C-alpha positions in Angstrom: 105.8 159.0 119.3 105.0 155.4 118.8 106.5 152.6 117.0 104.6 149.9 115.1 105.6 146.7 113.6 103.8 144.6 110.9 104.8 141.0 110.0 103.8 139.5 106.6 104.6 136.5 104.4 105.4 137.8 101.0 105.2 135.5 98.0 108.3 136.1 96.0 107.6 133.7 93.2 104.3 132.6 91.9 103.1 129.0 93.1 103.6 126.2 90.7 101.5 123.2 90.1 103.6 119.9 90.4 100.7 117.4 89.8 102.0 116.5 86.3 105.0 115.0 88.2 102.7 112.2 89.5 102.5 110.6 85.9 106.2 110.9 85.4 107.1 109.1 88.7 104.3 106.6 88.2 105.8 105.8 84.7 109.3 105.3 86.0 108.1 102.9 88.9 106.2 101.0 86.3 109.2 100.9 84.1 111.4 99.6 87.0 108.6 97.0 87.8 108.5 95.8 84.1 112.3 95.4 84.2 112.0 93.4 87.5 109.3 91.2 85.9 111.4 90.6 82.9 114.5 89.6 85.0 112.7 87.3 87.2 111.0 85.6 84.3 114.3 85.1 82.6 115.7 83.7 85.8 112.7 81.5 86.2 112.9 80.2 82.7 116.7 79.3 83.2 116.0 77.6 86.4 112.7 75.7 85.7 112.8 75.7 81.8 116.0 73.5 81.6 114.7 71.1 84.1 117.4 71.9 86.7 117.2 70.0 89.9 118.9 69.9 93.2 119.2 71.8 96.5 120.9 74.7 95.1 118.3 75.2 92.3 115.6 75.0 94.8 117.1 77.4 96.9 117.6 79.6 93.9 114.0 79.4 93.0 113.0 80.1 96.5 115.3 83.3 96.7 114.0 84.4 93.2 110.3 83.9 94.2 110.8 85.8 97.5 112.8 88.6 95.9 110.1 89.0 93.1 107.4 89.4 95.6 109.4 91.8 97.7 110.2 94.0 94.6 106.5 93.9 93.6 105.5 95.1 97.0 108.1 97.9 97.1 106.8 99.1 93.6 103.2 98.9 94.7 104.0 101.0 97.9 106.0 103.5 95.8 103.0 104.0 93.4 100.6 104.4 96.4 102.9 107.1 98.0 103.5 109.1 94.9 100.6 111.5 95.6 101.8 112.3 99.2 105.4 112.6 97.9 104.3 115.3 95.1 102.1 117.1 97.9 105.1 117.3 100.2 107.3 118.6 97.5 104.8 121.1 96.5 104.6 122.4 100.1 108.4 122.6 100.3 108.8 124.5 97.2 106.0 126.9 98.1 107.7 127.5 101.5 111.0 128.3 99.8 109.1 130.8 97.5 107.8 132.9 100.5 109.8 135.2 102.6 108.7 136.5 106.1 109.1 140.3 106.2 109.0 142.6 109.3 108.3 146.2 108.6 108.9 148.5 111.6 108.0 152.3 111.4 108.0 155.1 113.9 105.1 157.7 114.1 107.0 161.0 113.7 104.1 163.5 114.4 100.6 163.1 115.5 97.6 164.8 113.8 96.1 165.4 117.3 99.1 167.1 118.9 
């Protein structure tokens, strides 16, 4: 008598398409970028618009400009990475929806004996 083993990946739940999440994430990043721009514009108007002068004001302007550039760069990189993030997420979900199964059976009788 022989023993046979079969291994299969079984999809327990059908695959889902998460590509619609790209637009949701993009919209959120753009909202954050818009809020950042509003904040930095307001800060700049307070510092520059009121003819503020001095070393402290110059330092604040410099910090504000650098932070604005940094935040814009972060938002742009986030927008670039959204397709990769969604793809990785889709793969992780797909992996969780499959189960590896091992089936072992024994041959009880042979037709040729």
